[in-house]
N, C-alpha and C positions, 0 to 999 in steps of 0.2 A: 118360804124364805130361801134365797139362793145360798148355796154352800160356799163358805169362805175358802178362798184359795190359800194354799200353803206354799210359800216360796221356799225354794231349796236353800239350805244353809251352805255356808262356805265349806264346812267340813264334809258335808254330803257331796258337794260338787268335787271336792278334792279326792274323795274316795272313788267317785265314779270315773274321774279322769285317770286316777291311778290304775284302775283296772284296764281302761282302754289303752293307755300308754304301755302298760306291761304286756298286754296281748300283742300290740304292734311291734314292740321291741323283741318279743319272743319270736314272732314270725320273721322279723328281719334277721335275727341272729341264727335261727335254726335252719332257714331255707334260703333266703336271699343272699346272706353274707357269704356263705360258702361258695355258692355259684358265682357271685361277683368276684370273689377272691381268686377263684380258678381262672375266670375269663381275663382278669387283669394280668395275672401271672403269665398266661399263655401269650398275651400281647407283648410282654416283656421278655419272652423266650425262656421263662422258668416253668419247667414241666415236672412237677413233683410226682406225677403218676408214671413218668418214664425217665427215671434217673439214669445218668450216664455211668457206665461201668468204669472203675478205676483203671487207668492206663489205656483206655480206648477213647474213641471219638466222642465228643460231647456236643457236636453240632446240632442245632435246632432249626427246623424248617419253620419260617415265620408266616405260615399261611393265613392265620387269623389277622395279624396286623397288616399284611400286604393287601388282603382283600378290602379291609376297611380303608386303607390309604388310597386304594384305587377308586372306591365309590364316593368318598367324602368330597373330593374336588368337584365332582359332577353335581352333587346336591348344593354345594355352596354357589356354584355358577347359576343354578336354577333360581335360588331364592335371593341371592345377594348381588346378582349381576346388574340389577336395575335400581334406580332410586325410588321405584314404586313397587314395594313388596305386596301391598294391599291396596285395594280400591273399594271405597264405600259407595253404596247405592242408595238412592232416595227411598225412604220408607213410606212417605205420604206426600201430598201436594205441598209445595214450598220447600222441600228438602233438597232440591237440586243444587242450589248454591252451597248449602251447608255440607252436602256430600262431597262436593269438590274441595271445600276447605278442609274437611276432616281427612280426606285422602292425603292432601299435602302435609298437614300438620302431624298426623299420626306417623306417617313415613319418616318425617323429619325427627320426631322424638325417638322413634325406634332405632334409626340408623345413626343419628348424630349424638343425641344426648345420652341414650341408653346403651351405646356401643353394641348395636344389634349384631354386627358381624361377629364379634367375639362371642356373644351369647349363643348365636346359632352354631358357631364352630364347636364350642364345648358341648352343647346339647346334642348335636349330630354325632359327635364322637361317642358320647354315652349311649345314644339310641342305637347306633350300629353295633357297638361292642357289647352292650348289656341288654338290649331289647327295648329299653325305655330311656328317654332323656327327659328331664324335668326342668321347666322354666317357671320360676316364681315371679309374679307381677303384683306390685302393690304401690300405694301412694305413701311415700315416706314423709312423715310429718316431723321427723327429728330435726330440731333446730340446728342451724349451722352458725359457727362463731367466727367472727373476723376481728383480729387485733389490729388497731390503728394507733398511730402516734401523731400528735399535733403539737406544734411549737408556736410561741408568740401569739396566742389568742388573746383578744381583748376580753374584758369582763362580760360584755354582751354576748360575744361569740361563745365563750366558755359556758355561760348560763344556758344558752340555747342548745348547745351540744349535750350537756349532761341532763337536760330536762326530759330527754327521750327515755321511756320506760325500758327499752331494750338495750340501753347503754349502761355498762358497769365500768366505773373508774378503777383502773388498776394502779396507776401512779399519777401523782399530781404535784407540781411545783409552781409557786407563784413568786414573782419578783417585780421590782419597780421598772417602769419603762424609761430607760436612760435616754432614748432618742427623742422622746416627746411626741411620738407619732400619734398616740391616743390621749394627749394631754386634755384635761378638762378646760372648759371655757373660763376666762378670768372673771371672778365675781364682781370686780369693780369696773368692768368695762363700760357699763351704762353710766356710772357716776362720772368717770373720766370724760366720756363723750359729752355729758351735760355741762361740764365745767370748762370746756374748751372756749377760749375767747373768740368773739365774733368780730370780724373785720369792721373797723369804724366805731366800735363800742368798747367801753371799758367797764369792768365790773365795779359795782358800788361798794361802799365800805361795809355794807351789811351782807356782802356776798351775792346780792341780787344783781340784775342787769342794770347798769348805770345809763345816764343820758349821754348825749353827744358832748364831747369836751369843748366844742366851739361855743363861746359866749356863756359859759356856765361859771357860776361863782363857786369859790371853794366852799366846801361844807354843804352845798346844796346839790347833792347828786354828783359832785365833782370827784375828781380822783382822790382817793383815800387809801389807807393801808389795805392790802389784799388779805382776805381771811385765809388762814392756814387750811390746806386740804388734807384729808386722811391719806396716809401712805398706801400705795397699792399692795394688796395681799397676794403673795406668790401662790400660783395654783398648786394644788396637791398632785404629786406624780401618780399617774394611773398605774395599774398592775397588769402584768402580762402573765399568761398561764402556759405551761408545758404540761400536757396530759397524755396519758396512755390509757386507751379504753378497750373494752371487749364488747362488740356489738353482736346481738343475737338476731339472726335472720330466720324468720318463721314462714317462709313462702311455701315449702313443701314441693315435692317433685316426684315424677314417675320413676320407678325403679324396676329393673329387670335383672334377674340373676339365674344362671344355669346352676341349679343345685346339684351337689354331689348326691348320687342316688341313695347313699347310706344315710343322708340327713332327712330324707322323707320317710315318715312313719305312716303306714297305711294298714287297715285291718286285713287279715288273711282272706276274708270272704269278699273283698272288694273286687268288682269286675271292671271298674273304670273310675276315674276321678270325675264325679258328677255331684249334683246337688243332693242326691239321695244317700250319699255315703254317711255312715253313722259317726265317724270321727276320723280326722286326718290332721297331721301336724308336721312340724319340722323340729328337729333337734338342733340347737345352736350351742356352740362352744364359744363363749365370748368373755371378755374381761368385765370385771365389776364396773370399771370406768365407763365402758360402752353402755351398760344398762343405765347408769346414772345419767349419762348424757341423753339417752333416749327418753328420760323423764320418769323412770321408775323410782319408787320410794327407796331412799338410800338405806334405811334401817333394814328393810326386807332384803335388799341386795347384799348387805354385809352379812346377813344371817344365812345366806345360801352356802351349802357345802362346796368346798373347792373341788375342782375337777382335775384329774391327773391323766395325761395321755400316756398310755402304756403300750405294751407289746400286743395287747388284744385288739388294737385298732387295725384290723386286718386290711380294710379297704385302703387306708392311707399307706400302710406298709407295702401293699401290692402295687399301688400306683408308683411308688418310688422305692426301688429295691435298695437304694443307698441310704434310705431314711433311718435315722437312729432314734432311740427312745428319748422322749422329751418328758421331763418332769414338770412340776408347777411350782418349784421353789423360787419365789420372788419376794424380796424384802418389802416391796411396795404392794400393799394389799389391793390398791386400786387396779393393779395390773394382773391380779390373780384371775385365772380362768374358772368360769363356772358353767354348768350345764343347765340350760332352760329348754322348755318345750313350748312352742307357739302352737296351741291346739285349737282346732275348730270342731267342737262336738255338736251333734244334733241332740238337744236335750230339752226336756220340759222344765225349764228353770223357774218359771213363774207359776206353775201348778195349774194351768188352764187345760191340761190334757192334750195339748198340741206341742210337739217338739219344735224348738226353734234353733237356728244356728247361732252359736255364740263364739266369741274369740276370747280365749283364756291363755294367759302367759303364766306358766307354773314352773317352779323350780324342780331340781332333781331330788330324789328321795335320799334322806340322811338316815343314819342308823336308828336314832331314837325319836325322830320327829317326822310328822307328815309333810307332804309336799307343801311348799309355801306358794300362795297365789299372788302374783305381782299385778295382774290385770284381769278384769272380768267384765266384759261388755257384750252387748248384743251386736251381731254381725249382719249387716244389711247388704253386703256385696256378694258377688260370686266368689267361689273358692279361689284363692290366689295361686293355685298350682295348675299347670297344663302339662299333660303328657305328650311327648313326641314319640310315636310308635311307627317306625317305617314298615314293619311287617307284623301287623296285629294278628292275634290268635283269637278265634271266636270264643266268647264267654270266659275270657281270662284277661286280667289286666296286663300281665307281663307279656310283651311281644317276643317274637322269635328273633334272635340276634344273629349276627355273622358268626359269633363264637359257636352258637348252637349248630350252625350249618357246616362249620369247617373244623371243629375241634378234633373229630376222628381222623380227618384227612391230615391235619398237622401231626398227629401221633404217628400215622402210617408213614408219611413222608419223612418224618424225623428218624424213624427206625431204619427206613431204606437208605436215607442219606448217611447215617452212621455206618451202615453196612458197607456202602461204597467207600467211605473214608477209611474204615478199618482194612478193607481189602486192598486199597491203594497203598496203605502203609506196609502191608505184608508183601505186596508185589515189589515195592521199592526196596524193602529190607527183609528178605526172606530169612527163615530160620536156617541154621547151619547144622549139618550132620558131620561129625568128626570122630575119628578113632582116638581115644584119649591117650593111649600109649605112644601114638605116632606124632603127637603135637608137642612141641617144645615150650612155646609161650602160650599157655592157656588163657592168660589175661587178655590177649588180643582177640580171642573169640568172644569173651564176655563183654568187654568194653571195646566195641569195634569203632575204629576211627577211619575217616576218609583218607585213603592212600596208605593205610597201615600195612604192616608186614606180619604174616603168620608163618612161623618157622615149623616145618614138618620134617620128619625123618625120611619119608618116602613120598613121592608124588601120588596124588589121587586119594589121599587120606581125608580130605575135606571136600564136601560138596553141599550146594544149596538145596534146601527143601522148597522147591518152587511152588508158589501159590497161584493158581490160575485166576486171571482177572474176571470179574463178574459185571463189569460196567454194562456190557451189551445186553445183559439179562435183566438188570434192575432198572436201568433208565426207562425202558418202555413201560414198566410198572408205575414208575413215578409219573410219567406222562398220562397214563390212564387215570390216575387219581386226580391229576390236575384237570383233566377233562371232566371228571365227576364234579369237582369244585366249581368249574366254570358253568356246568349245567345247573348247579344249585344257586349260585350267586349271580351269574350272568357276566362275571369279569374274570379275566385271566390274561396271560401274556399275549395270546392271539387277538384278544379284543382291544388291547391297548396299543398294538402296533404289530409290525411284521416280526415273525420269528427270525433269528439270525440265519438259520439254514433254510428259510422258506422263500428266499428271493428268486429261486429258480422257477418254481411252479405256481406260487401263490399270485392270484390276480387281484386287481383293485376291487373287483366285485366281491371276492371272498373276504377281503379286509373290511369292506363296507358291511357285509352281512354279519361279520363277527362283532363289529362295533355296534351295529344296530341291536344285536342281542343284549349287549351290555347296557346300551342306552334304554332299552325297554325295561330292564330290571330297575335301573335308576329312576326312570319315569314312574314306575310302580311305587317305589318308596316315596318319591316326592308327592305323588297324587294322594297317597294315603295320609301323609302328614298335612297336606294342604287342606283337604276336604274335611278332615276330622279334627286335627289339632290346631292348625294355624287359624282357622276360623274362630274357634273359641278364644284363642290367645288375643287376637286383635279386637274381638268383640268386648272382651274384658278390659282391654286397654282403653278403648273408646269410652266405656262406662266410667272408668276411673278418672279420665281427664275431664269429662263433662261434669261429673259430680264434685270434684275436688278443686279444680282450677277456678278460683274465684275472681280472677282479674285478667284483663287482656295481656298478651305476651307478644313482643315484637321479635320476629325471626328473620333471618336472611334466606330468601327463597328465590332461586333462579336470578341471582344478582340484583334482587330488589328487597327492600325491607318491608315486610308485610306484618300487619297486626292480626293476631289470631285470638278470638274470644269464643271458646267452646260452650259457653253457658247456654246460648239458645239452640244448640244442636240437638237433634234427636238421637238419644243414646242407644236406641234400638235399631239403628240403620244396619242393613245387611252388608256383608263384605265379601269380596272375591279376591282370592290369592292368585297372583300372577305367576303361573308355572307353565304357561303355554310355550314360552321361548326358553332356550337354555337347556332343555331336557335332551335334545339331540346335539349333533355336531353343529358348529357354527356355519360350516359350508352348506349343510342341508337347510338350516334355518334361513340363511341369506338367499339361497336359490328360491325357496318358497316365498319369501317376502318380495323378492324382485318380480316373481310371477304375479303376485297379488297387486303390486304397484302398477305393473303393466296393464292389467285388467282395469284397475281403477282409472288410470289415465285415459284409456279408451272410452270408458263410460262417461267421464267428465268432459272429454272432447266431443263426444257424440250427443249426449243428452244435456250437457250443461251442469254447472255446480249445484243447481237447485233440483236435481232429479231425485226420485224417491229411493234409489238404490244405493248411491254412494255420494257422500258430500265431501267437502274439503276437510272436515274434522276426521273422517275415517282415513282419508288420504294422508293427512298429516300424522295420524297415529302410526300408519305403516312406515312412513319415513322415520319417525322417532324410534320405532322398534328396529329398523335397519341400522340406525346409529348405535343403539345399545348392543345389538349382535356384533357389530364391528368393534366393540370394546370401548366405545366412547360413552360415558355415563350421562352426560348432560346434553340431551338432544336440543334444548332450547338455544344452544349456541349456534345451531345450524338451521333450525326451522322454528319459527315462532309458534307459540301455542294458539290454536284457533278456538277461542272460547265462544259459547253461544252468543254472547253480546257482540263480539267482533264480527261473527258470521252474520248476525241479524243486521248490523249496521252496513256491512258490505252488500247484503242483499237489497236493503232499502236504497242505497246509493245506486245500485244497478237498476232497480225498478224505475228510478226517476229518469233513466236514459231514454231517448226516442225509440220508436218502433224499429226493430231490426230490419224489416223490409224497407221502411222508409229510408233508414240509414243506408241500406244496400243500394236503393235507387239513387239517393243523393250521391253515394260514393261512385256509382256508375256514371252519373251526369258529370260529377267532378272529374272523373277519369277521362270522359270524352272531351270535356272542355280543356283539360290539361293536354290531351293528345292533339286537339286542334291548335291550341297555342303552341305546342311543341312543334307541330308540322309547319305552322307559319314562321316560327323562329328558324326552323331548319331551312325553309325556302329562302327566307331573307338572308340567312347566313350563306346559303349557296350562291345567291345573286351577288352578295358582297364579295364572296370569295372569287366568283367568276370575274367581276369587275377588277378586283385586285390583281387577279392573275393576268388579265388582258393589259392592265396598266403596267404591270411588271414586265410583260412580254414586249410592249412597245418601248418601254424604257430600256429594256435590254437590247432591242434592235437598234435603237438610236445610239446607245452606248457603243454597240458593236460597230455601227457605221462610222461613228466618230473615231473609234480606235483604228478602223481600217483606213479612213482618210488620213489620219495622222501618220499611220505607218507608210502609206503611199507617199505622203509629203516627205517624210524622213528618208524614204528610199530614193526619191528623186533628188533630194538634196545631196544625198551621199553619192548618187551617180554623177551629178553635176560637179561636185567637189572632186570626184575621182577623175572625170574627164578633164577638168581644169588642171588638175595636178599632172595628168598624163601629158596634156598639151605643153605645160610648163617644162616638163622633163624633156619632151621632144624638142622644144625650142632651144632648151639649154644644150641638148646633145648636138643639135644642128649647129648652134653657135660654136660649140666646142670643136666640132669637126671643121667648121669654116676657119676657126683660129688655127687649128693644127694644119689645115691645108695651106693657109697663108704662110705659116712658119716653114712648112716644107717647100713651098714655092720659093720662098725667100732663100732658103738654103740652096735649092737647085740653081737659083739665079747666081748666087755667089760662086758656086763651083764652076759654073759655065764660064763665068767671067774670067776665072783664073786660067782656064785652059786656053782661052783666046789670047791672053796676054803672053803666055810663055811659049807658044808654038807647039810643035809636036813633041811629045816626050822622047826622050832618048838622048 
């Protein structure tokens, strides 16, 4: 007879978890908390192990924080510079299309809906500063509530609205419809329609349809008294409804959160967060209202002891040095804070001899009562915690942090910096030696003022006790330790840019070498987290989505609305984290991509797009990565994505084209024909041009001859006119001379005659 199994009771489970939680809390408070508190204080510049002396310099060298601030941007550029943090690979035949969809959808959920950039920024900060960053990933089934108000609803609309089980009526008012928009049909409409008189007919005395009035005798179907009709009944006014409802939305969603390291409780013997760990959990400080909203029993929630945040919360105090003590005095009990533990123990709960993973939500311990269990169920998923460890240590869960690497250097540089500051103060304001009896106003020595006067009885009674400067001796020591820090972490002023005094001798190659050392260390951190931690993170995310999303979801992807249904996907698909680009400088990455693109172009031009070495998909991927390195996130705006279907269609269309040799021969023949036609056209054009030129020459000659003949005619005409004019003038002159000669002859004749008549003079 088989032995009957004995199921673990709730009290036994509570006692078991109490021991596991107490051990994890003890490990947290005794070892991890003090180390974390010191690391956080060092980042804030609070050094309890090197207090400043009163009256002296209190300067602090921020080596820990500076180093983290130098490394963190490089990590963010590696993981968050692209819209594709992860790519899923087919696990079996038929997974190719699903892998492509999963890549798009998981990246969308991680970066858009889960605010992946902020999650990574916080987790990287914890990982670099404390050695481990923790990301919690789970499917949140907590219902969401939407409050909506509707006015002027008809009876049917109101009934349909409140019939939903997820709708709760908060306020409701009904009133008569004064406008008559939703008035009911008149009850006597059919009766009134039936009693309307028909043209050409009169109603009989009995209220029935009478005969024609033409040729009818009175009393025989003729006109008689009309029977009285019932008065129409006024329609009852319909009701309108104003209602305020609370709608419960139960879709569920993927959640990611970068946990504060002090909230994660883990056994002291754990070497990693894996499925073999005996128990792990999270401490949550929440309000009672939050727990009731998440669906826990209100009676148990109200019975939990209240939690008070006091001065012993070292991690929160160290993160914010200005933080003050917070109590839990709240008159509204629903807003009181309580402490619960979400615990994932590995326990033989059903008594079959095999330990199973369970999920138990248990309250904090009170003085007189055991811990109260709010939820106890079997857990079938992977643990919802993923460690991010940039610099893991073998056989130990806690990695080595930047604080571990630089805390001693920060102490040394702080002490040296304070020595320089104190020496500077003494050099600027040295101590004074004075002969007391020779000084008149002693207060001027004690309370020295700028430009003050010290009265002495004799000169030379006061002299300064000069302190020699030590800058030239201490600064090389600080530089030495900065070099040690750079050797440990790979970052420093020289790796981030040129030194202010190094412009004279430092070459570009030296700067590149320094930056390469820094990038190598950052690549090491990124590769560790990608290969170990991010693969687990995104594998868990894929499993959560495939298991819990029970309906398709429409998202906006590359400017298109796409429906994503993860239910048929293979939840065990492998994933690859994209850290190949962004680890080095953008200039180096761009040069490398340009060289790759050049080789791909040569291959495509030489062997064609269907060659076995490089296809259009690989070439498009190179172009997309060049766009991303250039700082443009959406490569689809510049180069369309070449899917296997598009490539296959293009290849089929290309295969239907004629033989390239035949096309080449046809092209040559067409070229020869075109050349012959072109030559014939050229000869014809030449003949036409020659004929045109000859015709133009003849026409020009004829025109020239015409113009010459016309010019000759004009010239002859002018000559004739001139000759005629000259002859006229000659004739006129001759006639004038003749006239004058005639006059003179006449005058001579008269004179002669007078001499004859008078005889000789005297």
